[in-house]
N, C-alpha and C positions, 0 to 999 in steps of 0.2 A: 424457454430456457432463462436461467436468470444469469446476467453478465455484469461485468465493470472492466474497466481498464485500468491496468496498472503496471508499475516498474519493479521488478524481483531483482533483490541483489543476489550476488552467487550465493550457492548453498552455504558454503563455508562461514561467510558473513552472518547469515542468518541464524546458524547453529552457535555462532560465538556471542552473538547479540542475545540470544536466550540463556544459554548456558553459562559462561562466565561472568557477563556483566549482571546477570540479575541472580545470583546465587545468594547473596545477601537477603535479597528480598522474598526468594522461595522460602529461605529459613524462618522468615519472620511470620509467614501466613500460609496456610495450606488451603486457603479460601478462594485461590486464584486458577482458573482454567487456562493453562498456558497453550498458546497457538503452536501447531506443530511447525517445526521450521520451514518444511515445504510450503507452508501456506503464508508465510511472514512476506508481505508486500507493502509497498508505497502505492495507495488508491489515488490514481488521478481522477476518475469519475465512476459513481455506482448509477448504473442503468436500470437496474431491477429486471422485471420479466418483461422481454422480448419475444417476439415471432421470429422462427427461423428465417423468414423471408426478409427481415430487416438486416440480417448477417453483411449480405454484399454493399448496401449503402453505408453501413458501419465501417466496414473494412476499408472502404474507398476512401471515406471521411479521414480515418486514422491514418491510413498511408499517406495522404496529402500533409497531413498535419506533422507527421513524424520527418518527413522529407525537409521541413522548414526548421528542424532542431538537431544540432549536432551533439555527439557523446559528450558527457561532462561528468565530472568527478562529484560524488556525494560523500558527505563526511558525517556519519552518525555520532552525536556529542553526547547529550545528557538523557537521564530517564525523568518521566513526568507521568502525571495521571489526568484523567478527565474525569469530574470536572476537576478535582483537585487531589494533591497528596493525601489530605483530611478525610476527603470523603471519594475514594478512589471507587471507579466503576471499571474504568480501562487502563492499563499500563502502556506505556509506549516509549521508543526511543526515538528522540529528537533528531531534526536534520540541522547541522550547520553550513558547512560549505556545500553549496550547490542547491541550497533551499531557493533561491531566486529563480533558477533554471528549471527546477521542478514546477514552481508556482507559474511560470510563464508555459509551461508545457501544458500544465492542467488547465489553465484559462483557455489555452487554444482549443484543446480537446473538447471543454465545455462549448466552446464558440463554434466549433465544426459539428458538434451534435444537436446544437438547437434547431437549425432547419430541418432537421430529422424529426423533430416533435419531442425532443429531450428537453425538460425544463432547466433553464440556467440555474446554476448555483447561487444561492443568496447570501451565504456565507464566504467569508475568506477562506482560501485554501490554506491550511495547515500541515505541510509534509511531516509524516511520523509513521513509524513502523508498530503497529498494535502487536504486543507481545502476550498480553492476557487480558483475561477480563474476570472481574471479581464475582464470584457468584454470591447469590444472596443480598445481603445488605451490604451497603458501602463499606470500605474499610480503610483503615489509616496506614500509611507506610513512611517510612524516613527514607526519602530518595536522594537525599544531598550528598549520602556517602557512596551511593551506588552511582557509577558513570560508565558509558560506553565512548569507545575511541576507536572506530572502524571507519573504513572508507572503502568504496568501491566506484567503479565506473558505469554510469547509466548508459548503455548502450542501444537500448530498445524499450518499445511499450508493447504491452501484452493485451488482446482482448480476451477475457476469461470467462469461461463457464463456471457458475458455481452450483454445485448440487448439494444440497442438505440432506445428512444422513444421521441417523442415531449416535454415531462415531463422531459427528462434528461435519463442516464443510469439506468437500471433496472439490479440487480446483483442475480444471484441464484449460490448457491454452488453446483457444480456436485459432488464432493466427497472431504471430508477433511481427512488429514491424522496426527495422533498424532505422535510428535514429540519424539523418542526415542524407539518407538514401530513401528511406520509405519503403524499401523492398520487402516484399513479403518473405518472411522467414519460415512459416510453418503453417500449415492450415491442415 
């Protein structure tokens, strides 16, 4: 099974980030494959393909990690593109408030999974919501006029299974852990 760890904003925040804030970008180019609102998330760590037998150890490590982090506010601020707005491959909404807390959580998740055989991240963590992917050749966008001004409270981290289909990725929460308590919320 293919899995990752993420924080999901409330669905209304995800829908607003996609529809309202990016309307100008959508009109300017139809080469973008937009992420479905239910799939918009802040990835903390991508684990890739794992054996199902590893789930208990992953859940135990994630539960312990979440116990040491309390809920916090996250503010989405601006729009950007990887690698740049002139050669965009991925369009994203950036994080202002809460960025340091997300970085701390991602670092701790990374450290918790290292003893389980998962390689530590080599690049610094940059919290963002992927909103769309450019099909084909990179595109150029004027992103300075588009903005995102949304916020939400990050209350839990989720271990998520990702199944690739012809219609795109389908996500299923394997288990969710409340920040501050680490308690199992769903399995």
